[in-house]
Chimera marker file (.cmm) of the C-alpha trace (Angstrom):
<marker_set name="trace">
<marker id="1" x="-83.184" y="67.277" z="68.431" r="1" g="1" b="0" radius="0.5"/>
<marker id="2" x="-82.760" y="67.851" z="64.744" r="1" g="1" b="0" radius="0.5"/>
<marker id="3" x="-80.367" y="65.608" z="62.743" r="1" g="1" b="0" radius="0.5"/>
<marker id="4" x="-78.270" y="68.622" z="61.731" r="1" g="1" b="0" radius="0.5"/>
<marker id="5" x="-77.345" y="69.142" z="65.397" r="1" g="1" b="0" radius="0.5"/>
<marker id="6" x="-74.995" y="66.134" z="65.161" r="1" g="1" b="0" radius="0.5"/>
<marker id="7" x="-73.172" y="67.377" z="62.052" r="1" g="1" b="0" radius="0.5"/>
<marker id="8" x="-69.753" y="68.773" z="62.872" r="1" g="1" b="0" radius="0.5"/>
<marker id="9" x="-67.694" y="70.949" z="60.582" r="1" g="1" b="0" radius="0.5"/>
<marker id="10" x="-63.944" y="70.418" z="60.356" r="1" g="1" b="0" radius="0.5"/>
<marker id="11" x="-61.914" y="73.363" z="61.578" r="1" g="1" b="0" radius="0.5"/>
<marker id="12" x="-59.814" y="73.936" z="58.467" r="1" g="1" b="0" radius="0.5"/>
<marker id="13" x="-61.744" y="72.644" z="55.466" r="1" g="1" b="0" radius="0.5"/>
<marker id="14" x="-65.178" y="73.493" z="56.909" r="1" g="1" b="0" radius="0.5"/>
<marker id="15" x="-66.269" y="70.136" z="55.466" r="1" g="1" b="0" radius="0.5"/>
<marker id="16" x="-69.145" y="68.074" z="56.828" r="1" g="1" b="0" radius="0.5"/>
<marker id="17" x="-68.320" y="64.696" z="55.256" r="1" g="1" b="0" radius="0.5"/>
<marker id="18" x="-65.241" y="62.589" z="54.541" r="1" g="1" b="0" radius="0.5"/>
<marker id="19" x="-65.644" y="63.088" z="50.794" r="1" g="1" b="0" radius="0.5"/>
<marker id="20" x="-65.689" y="66.870" z="51.262" r="1" g="1" b="0" radius="0.5"/>
<marker id="21" x="-62.562" y="66.668" z="53.424" r="1" g="1" b="0" radius="0.5"/>
<marker id="22" x="-60.825" y="64.562" z="50.749" r="1" g="1" b="0" radius="0.5"/>
<marker id="23" x="-61.837" y="67.009" z="48.016" r="1" g="1" b="0" radius="0.5"/>
<marker id="24" x="-60.476" y="69.910" z="50.053" r="1" g="1" b="0" radius="0.5"/>
<marker id="25" x="-57.081" y="68.299" z="50.716" r="1" g="1" b="0" radius="0.5"/>
<marker id="26" x="-56.804" y="67.175" z="47.076" r="1" g="1" b="0" radius="0.5"/>
<marker id="27" x="-56.615" y="70.856" z="46.157" r="1" g="1" b="0" radius="0.5"/>
<marker id="28" x="-54.898" y="72.405" z="49.192" r="1" g="1" b="0" radius="0.5"/>
<marker id="29" x="-51.506" y="72.031" z="50.864" r="1" g="1" b="0" radius="0.5"/>
<marker id="30" x="-51.126" y="71.350" z="54.585" r="1" g="1" b="0" radius="0.5"/>
<marker id="31" x="-48.156" y="73.726" z="54.493" r="1" g="1" b="0" radius="0.5"/>
<marker id="32" x="-50.625" y="76.588" z="54.057" r="1" g="1" b="0" radius="0.5"/>
<marker id="33" x="-52.519" y="75.591" z="57.221" r="1" g="1" b="0" radius="0.5"/>
<marker id="34" x="-49.724" y="74.261" z="59.445" r="1" g="1" b="0" radius="0.5"/>
<marker id="35" x="-50.142" y="77.057" z="62.000" r="1" g="1" b="0" radius="0.5"/>
<marker id="36" x="-53.783" y="76.000" z="62.485" r="1" g="1" b="0" radius="0.5"/>
<marker id="37" x="-52.920" y="72.413" z="63.418" r="1" g="1" b="0" radius="0.5"/>
<marker id="38" x="-52.181" y="70.877" z="66.805" r="1" g="1" b="0" radius="0.5"/>
<marker id="39" x="-50.583" y="67.698" z="68.028" r="1" g="1" b="0" radius="0.5"/>
<marker id="40" x="-52.861" y="64.777" z="68.869" r="1" g="1" b="0" radius="0.5"/>
<marker id="41" x="-52.400" y="61.258" z="70.176" r="1" g="1" b="0" radius="0.5"/>
<marker id="42" x="-54.489" y="58.277" z="69.155" r="1" g="1" b="0" radius="0.5"/>
<marker id="43" x="-54.303" y="54.513" z="69.177" r="1" g="1" b="0" radius="0.5"/>
<marker id="44" x="-54.508" y="52.406" z="66.034" r="1" g="1" b="0" radius="0.5"/>
<marker id="45" x="-55.633" y="48.817" z="66.241" r="1" g="1" b="0" radius="0.5"/>
<marker id="46" x="-54.550" y="47.185" z="63.026" r="1" g="1" b="0" radius="0.5"/>
<marker id="47" x="-55.429" y="43.640" z="62.092" r="1" g="1" b="0" radius="0.5"/>
<marker id="48" x="-52.542" y="41.306" z="62.613" r="1" g="1" b="0" radius="0.5"/>
<marker id="49" x="-51.071" y="40.014" z="59.380" r="1" g="1" b="0" radius="0.5"/>
<marker id="50" x="-49.814" y="36.486" z="58.941" r="1" g="1" b="0" radius="0.5"/>
<marker id="51" x="-46.865" y="35.441" z="56.840" r="1" g="1" b="0" radius="0.5"/>
<marker id="52" x="-46.724" y="32.391" z="54.625" r="1" g="1" b="0" radius="0.5"/>
<marker id="53" x="-43.402" y="31.145" z="53.278" r="1" g="1" b="0" radius="0.5"/>
<marker id="54" x="-43.358" y="30.330" z="49.580" r="1" g="1" b="0" radius="0.5"/>
<marker id="55" x="-40.886" y="28.338" z="47.533" r="1" g="1" b="0" radius="0.5"/>
<marker id="56" x="-38.850" y="30.891" z="45.518" r="1" g="1" b="0" radius="0.5"/>
<marker id="57" x="-39.966" y="29.399" z="42.186" r="1" g="1" b="0" radius="0.5"/>
<marker id="58" x="-43.633" y="29.678" z="43.186" r="1" g="1" b="0" radius="0.5"/>
<marker id="59" x="-43.170" y="33.267" z="44.312" r="1" g="1" b="0" radius="0.5"/>
<marker id="60" x="-41.471" y="34.122" z="40.998" r="1" g="1" b="0" radius="0.5"/>
<marker id="61" x="-44.486" y="32.797" z="39.078" r="1" g="1" b="0" radius="0.5"/>
<marker id="62" x="-46.887" y="34.700" z="41.320" r="1" g="1" b="0" radius="0.5"/>
<marker id="63" x="-44.825" y="37.857" z="40.937" r="1" g="1" b="0" radius="0.5"/>
<marker id="64" x="-44.904" y="37.540" z="37.129" r="1" g="1" b="0" radius="0.5"/>
<marker id="65" x="-48.674" y="37.016" z="37.115" r="1" g="1" b="0" radius="0.5"/>
<marker id="66" x="-49.186" y="39.993" z="39.441" r="1" g="1" b="0" radius="0.5"/>
<marker id="67" x="-46.984" y="42.210" z="37.269" r="1" g="1" b="0" radius="0.5"/>
<marker id="68" x="-49.099" y="41.305" z="34.214" r="1" g="1" b="0" radius="0.5"/>
<marker id="69" x="-52.228" y="42.374" z="36.134" r="1" g="1" b="0" radius="0.5"/>
<marker id="70" x="-50.632" y="45.519" z="37.538" r="1" g="1" b="0" radius="0.5"/>
<marker id="71" x="-51.124" y="44.504" z="41.169" r="1" g="1" b="0" radius="0.5"/>
<marker id="72" x="-48.905" y="43.502" z="44.060" r="1" g="1" b="0" radius="0.5"/>
<marker id="73" x="-48.073" y="39.808" z="44.490" r="1" g="1" b="0" radius="0.5"/>
<marker id="74" x="-49.659" y="39.914" z="47.970" r="1" g="1" b="0" radius="0.5"/>
<marker id="75" x="-52.901" y="41.206" z="46.483" r="1" g="1" b="0" radius="0.5"/>
<marker id="76" x="-52.953" y="38.478" z="43.850" r="1" g="1" b="0" radius="0.5"/>
<marker id="77" x="-52.330" y="35.753" z="46.418" r="1" g="1" b="0" radius="0.5"/>
<marker id="78" x="-55.135" y="37.108" z="48.609" r="1" g="1" b="0" radius="0.5"/>
<marker id="79" x="-57.523" y="37.233" z="45.635" r="1" g="1" b="0" radius="0.5"/>
<marker id="80" x="-56.688" y="33.680" z="44.628" r="1" g="1" b="0" radius="0.5"/>
<marker id="81" x="-57.049" y="32.382" z="48.166" r="1" g="1" b="0" radius="0.5"/>
<marker id="82" x="-60.442" y="34.038" z="48.600" r="1" g="1" b="0" radius="0.5"/>
<marker id="83" x="-61.612" y="32.559" z="45.280" r="1" g="1" b="0" radius="0.5"/>
<marker id="84" x="-60.421" y="29.104" z="46.275" r="1" g="1" b="0" radius="0.5"/>
<marker id="85" x="-61.994" y="29.292" z="49.724" r="1" g="1" b="0" radius="0.5"/>
<marker id="86" x="-65.324" y="30.299" z="48.161" r="1" g="1" b="0" radius="0.5"/>
<marker id="87" x="-65.124" y="27.264" z="45.862" r="1" g="1" b="0" radius="0.5"/>
<marker id="88" x="-64.575" y="24.809" z="48.710" r="1" g="1" b="0" radius="0.5"/>
<marker id="89" x="-67.212" y="26.438" z="50.864" r="1" g="1" b="0" radius="0.5"/>
<link id1="1" id2="2" r="1" g="1" b="0" radius="0.2"/>
<link id1="2" id2="3" r="1" g="1" b="0" radius="0.2"/>
<link id1="3" id2="4" r="1" g="1" b="0" radius="0.2"/>
<link id1="4" id2="5" r="1" g="1" b="0" radius="0.2"/>
<link id1="5" id2="6" r="1" g="1" b="0" radius="0.2"/>
<link id1="6" id2="7" r="1" g="1" b="0" radius="0.2"/>
<link id1="7" id2="8" r="1" g="1" b="0" radius="0.2"/>
<link id1="8" id2="9" r="1" g="1" b="0" radius="0.2"/>
<link id1="9" id2="10" r="1" g="1" b="0" radius="0.2"/>
<link id1="10" id2="11" r="1" g="1" b="0" radius="0.2"/>
<link id1="11" id2="12" r="1" g="1" b="0" radius="0.2"/>
<link id1="12" id2="13" r="1" g="1" b="0" radius="0.2"/>
<link id1="13" id2="14" r="1" g="1" b="0" radius="0.2"/>
<link id1="14" id2="15" r="1" g="1" b="0" radius="0.2"/>
<link id1="15" id2="16" r="1" g="1" b="0" radius="0.2"/>
<link id1="16" id2="17" r="1" g="1" b="0" radius="0.2"/>
<link id1="17" id2="18" r="1" g="1" b="0" radius="0.2"/>
<link id1="18" id2="19" r="1" g="1" b="0" radius="0.2"/>
<link id1="19" id2="20" r="1" g="1" b="0" radius="0.2"/>
<link id1="20" id2="21" r="1" g="1" b="0" radius="0.2"/>
<link id1="21" id2="22" r="1" g="1" b="0" radius="0.2"/>
<link id1="22" id2="23" r="1" g="1" b="0" radius="0.2"/>
<link id1="23" id2="24" r="1" g="1" b="0" radius="0.2"/>
<link id1="24" id2="25" r="1" g="1" b="0" radius="0.2"/>
<link id1="25" id2="26" r="1" g="1" b="0" radius="0.2"/>
<link id1="26" id2="27" r="1" g="1" b="0" radius="0.2"/>
<link id1="27" id2="28" r="1" g="1" b="0" radius="0.2"/>
<link id1="28" id2="29" r="1" g="1" b="0" radius="0.2"/>
<link id1="29" id2="30" r="1" g="1" b="0" radius="0.2"/>
<link id1="30" id2="31" r="1" g="1" b="0" radius="0.2"/>
<link id1="31" id2="32" r="1" g="1" b="0" radius="0.2"/>
<link id1="32" id2="33" r="1" g="1" b="0" radius="0.2"/>
<link id1="33" id2="34" r="1" g="1" b="0" radius="0.2"/>
<link id1="34" id2="35" r="1" g="1" b="0" radius="0.2"/>
<link id1="35" id2="36" r="1" g="1" b="0" radius="0.2"/>
<link id1="36" id2="37" r="1" g="1" b="0" radius="0.2"/>
<link id1="37" id2="38" r="1" g="1" b="0" radius="0.2"/>
<link id1="38" id2="39" r="1" g="1" b="0" radius="0.2"/>
<link id1="39" id2="40" r="1" g="1" b="0" radius="0.2"/>
<link id1="40" id2="41" r="1" g="1" b="0" radius="0.2"/>
<link id1="41" id2="42" r="1" g="1" b="0" radius="0.2"/>
<link id1="42" id2="43" r="1" g="1" b="0" radius="0.2"/>
<link id1="43" id2="44" r="1" g="1" b="0" radius="0.2"/>
<link id1="44" id2="45" r="1" g="1" b="0" radius="0.2"/>
<link id1="45" id2="46" r="1" g="1" b="0" radius="0.2"/>
<link id1="46" id2="47" r="1" g="1" b="0" radius="0.2"/>
<link id1="47" id2="48" r="1" g="1" b="0" radius="0.2"/>
<link id1="48" id2="49" r="1" g="1" b="0" radius="0.2"/>
<link id1="49" id2="50" r="1" g="1" b="0" radius="0.2"/>
<link id1="50" id2="51" r="1" g="1" b="0" radius="0.2"/>
<link id1="51" id2="52" r="1" g="1" b="0" radius="0.2"/>
<link id1="52" id2="53" r="1" g="1" b="0" radius="0.2"/>
<link id1="53" id2="54" r="1" g="1" b="0" radius="0.2"/>
<link id1="54" id2="55" r="1" g="1" b="0" radius="0.2"/>
<link id1="55" id2="56" r="1" g="1" b="0" radius="0.2"/>
<link id1="56" id2="57" r="1" g="1" b="0" radius="0.2"/>
<link id1="57" id2="58" r="1" g="1" b="0" radius="0.2"/>
<link id1="58" id2="59" r="1" g="1" b="0" radius="0.2"/>
<link id1="59" id2="60" r="1" g="1" b="0" radius="0.2"/>
<link id1="60" id2="61" r="1" g="1" b="0" radius="0.2"/>
<link id1="61" id2="62" r="1" g="1" b="0" radius="0.2"/>
<link id1="62" id2="63" r="1" g="1" b="0" radius="0.2"/>
<link id1="63" id2="64" r="1" g="1" b="0" radius="0.2"/>
<link id1="64" id2="65" r="1" g="1" b="0" radius="0.2"/>
<link id1="65" id2="66" r="1" g="1" b="0" radius="0.2"/>
<link id1="66" id2="67" r="1" g="1" b="0" radius="0.2"/>
<link id1="67" id2="68" r="1" g="1" b="0" radius="0.2"/>
<link id1="68" id2="69" r="1" g="1" b="0" radius="0.2"/>
<link id1="69" id2="70" r="1" g="1" b="0" radius="0.2"/>
<link id1="70" id2="71" r="1" g="1" b="0" radius="0.2"/>
<link id1="71" id2="72" r="1" g="1" b="0" radius="0.2"/>
<link id1="72" id2="73" r="1" g="1" b="0" radius="0.2"/>
<link id1="73" id2="74" r="1" g="1" b="0" radius="0.2"/>
<link id1="74" id2="75" r="1" g="1" b="0" radius="0.2"/>
<link id1="75" id2="76" r="1" g="1" b="0" radius="0.2"/>
<link id1="76" id2="77" r="1" g="1" b="0" radius="0.2"/>
<link id1="77" id2="78" r="1" g="1" b="0" radius="0.2"/>
<link id1="78" id2="79" r="1" g="1" b="0" radius="0.2"/>
<link id1="79" id2="80" r="1" g="1" b="0" radius="0.2"/>
<link id1="80" id2="81" r="1" g="1" b="0" radius="0.2"/>
<link id1="81" id2="82" r="1" g="1" b="0" radius="0.2"/>
<link id1="82" id2="83" r="1" g="1" b="0" radius="0.2"/>
<link id1="83" id2="84" r="1" g="1" b="0" radius="0.2"/>
<link id1="84" id2="85" r="1" g="1" b="0" radius="0.2"/>
<link id1="85" id2="86" r="1" g="1" b="0" radius="0.2"/>
<link id1="86" id2="87" r="1" g="1" b="0" radius="0.2"/>
<link id1="87" id2="88" r="1" g="1" b="0" radius="0.2"/>
<link id1="88" id2="89" r="1" g="1" b="0" radius="0.2"/>
</marker_set>
């Protein structure tokens, strides 16, 4: 069996890779292809998120720092926690 036998082409974009699919939909509207679509069902298994309660004053400082960096406060907290955990091993 040749490796090209496993390559599938998408029905609308005729793409063979995720990047090609993305490029196609960056320049096309689903409205133009709606009649070629069909309903599907699938299950998504998302990682469970945990919540941590912060003192309002601490959150305000985090929010200000995140705003300066142009990121969400949640992203900043995650970055800082990863950095700290790497430090302590």
